[in-house]
N, C-alpha and C positions, 0 to 999 in steps of 0.2 A: 534338655528340660524345657518343655513347651510353654511353661508358665513363667519363665524367667523375665521376659520382657514385661509381662503384665504385673508381676510382683514389683519390679523396679519402678514401674509407672506409679503404682499405689504408694510405694515408699517415698517417691519424689513429691507427691501431693502432700503426704503427711509432714515431711521435712519442710516443704514450702509453707505449710500452714503454721508450723511451730515458729519459723523465722518471722512470718507475717504477724504473729501474735505480739512479738516484741516491737515490731514496727508500728503497732497501733498507738505508741506513745508520741508519735509525731504530732505537731500542732494541728488543730482542727482546720485552720485556714489552708494549710498545706495538704491535709487529707482531702479536703473538698476539691482542690485543684487536681490531685491525683485521681480522685473518683471521676471527675468530669473527663479527664484525658482517657482513662480506662473505658469509660462509657462510650466515648467517640470511637475508640479502636474496636470495641465489641460491635458497635453498630456497623462499621465498615466491614468487619469480618463477616457478620451476618449477611450483609448485602452481597458480598462476593460469593458466599455459599448459596444464597437464594438463586443466583444466576446460573447455577449448575444444572437446573432442570431442563429436560428435553421434552417433557410433557406437562406443561404448567397446569393443565386441567386436573392432573393427579394431585398436585400441590394444593390447588383450590379445594378440591373435594375432600382431601385429607384434613385440611384445617377446619373446614365447615363441620364435617362429621366428627372429627376428633374434638373440636371445641364443644359440640353438643354433648358428647359423652362426658367430657371433663366437667362441664357445668352440672350435668345430671349427677355425677359422682361427687361433685364439689371437691376436686383434688386440691385446689388452692387452700380451702378451709381445713382439710384434713392434714395437709403438710404444715400449715401454721400451728395447728393443735399439737402435732408431733414435735415441732420446734420448741414450743413452750414446755412440753413434757421433758424434752432433753435438757433445756435450761434448768428446770426444776431438779431433775435427777443429778445433774452434774454440779449443781450448786453454784453455777456461774451465771453471770449476766452478760448480755450482748447488746452493744449499742444498736445493732441492726437486727434483722430477722434471721434466725437460724434457717428457716425454710427458704427464704430468699437466697441466702448464701449457698445453700445446698443445691437448689434448682439451677441457679446461675452457673455455678461451677460444673455441675454434672452435665448440663447441656453443652457447654463449651468443650468439655473433655471427651464426651461420648459421641456427639454428632460430628460426622466428617469422615473422609476417606482414610486418614491415618489410623484411626482406631480399628477399622475393619480390615484394611489391607495389612496393617502391622500385625494384628492378631492372626490373620491367615498365614503370613510369612512365618510367624513363630510356630504355628501348628504344623505346617506342611514341610518347611525346610529348616526348622530350628534356627531361623535367622531373625534376630531380634533388633536389627539395626533401626528399623522404622520406629519401633516402640521405644528404643533408647532415646532417639531424637525427640519423640513425643514427650518422653519423661522430662527432658530438660525444659521443654516449652511449658509443660503443665506445672512443673515445680516452680518456675519463675512466676507464672501466672497466679499460682496459689499464694505466693507472697503478696502480690498486689491485691488479690481478692480478699484475703484475710485482713490486710491492713485497712481496707475500706468497708468490707461487708461483715467481718466477724468470723469466729471460729467454726461456724456452720460449714465452711468450705471443707473441713476435715472429713466430714461424713460422705463427701462425694467420692472419696477413694473406694468406698464399698461398691457402689454400682459400676464404677469404672473397672474394677478388678473382676466383678462377676460377669459383666458384658464381654470384656475382652478375653477373659479366661474361658468362657463358654465357646466363643468363636474359635479360639486356639485349640480347645479340646476336641471340637467337632469339625476341625478344618478339613480333614480328609473326606468326611461324609459330605460337607458342603461343596467341596471341589468336585466330587463325583456326581452329586444329585442336582446341584444348581448349575444350569447352563451359564456360560460366561456372559452372554447377552443379558440374561436376567439379573445376574449379580451386578453388572455395570449399571443397569437401569435402576436397580434397588439403591445402590450407593448414590446415584445422581439425585433421585427424587427424595429420598430420606434426608440427604444432605441439604437439599433445597428447602424442604419443609422445616427442618431444624434451623436452618439459617434465618428464616423469617422469625422464628421464635427467639433466636439470639438477637436479632435486630430489636425485637420488642423489649428484651432485657436491657439493651443499651438505651432505648428511649425511656424506660422506667428509671434507670439510674440517673439520667439527665433531668428527671422530674418533669419531662414534657407531657407525659400522660401516664396513667396507671393501667397496665394491661395484666390481666390474670393469666400469666404465662403458663403456670402449672396446669391450668385447665385445658391447655392445648397439647399436653404430652401424649394423649392417645392418638394424635395425628401421625406420630411416627409409625405406629403399628398400622393405622389405616393406610398410610402411604405404601407400606410394604405389601399389604393385601391387594391394593389397587394395581400396583406394579405387576405383581404376580398374575393377577387376573388379565390384565391387558397384554402382557407379554406371552402368556401361555394360551390365551384364547382371543387373538386379535380380531377374529371374524365377528365376535359378539359386539365389539366396539367399533 
């Protein structure tokens, strides 16, 4: 079953969110300390991911172009509106922003080699070991995210399952059509661009600065396009 690892990953996020919901009863002072510690860890993780780039011009170009598109489409504003709609429909209130929790968790769970390589292993070899390991990490992280950011973390399970599920479903085609050198470059540059966004999330959580991270989401797609163009047509560049 090629989707087993992906399904387990989604369930782990949901379970982690439910556990984290009960953890929100901890004192505000303790919650603030946990938030700061989590923010520091996220910042360091983002920095490590950002250093994966082998063509930093791609990362710069993707963030500039992606940021322009995100501002034009006002993704941050649309996600905030969606978050308020979800709060209204569910009849629940959140101390934080549903949109912020959703974007934060989704980026942390989706960006990186484990999501891509794990889904490919599931689709090609029916080997779910990487995704099972990722599920444990994501489940624990979901507890911490929910305890500090709110129940919006729950909705990150949807893009995680769609993203990894599609990779697993088309793993054979990806393996046949995408050269290994292109796949390696794609993972490196998308991970790097995503890592910078994760760093921005950490800085936001620390209250150092407010960066509209959601408006940079198109950068992931731009990075993939630039990697493909530079790898398949190196003479042009």
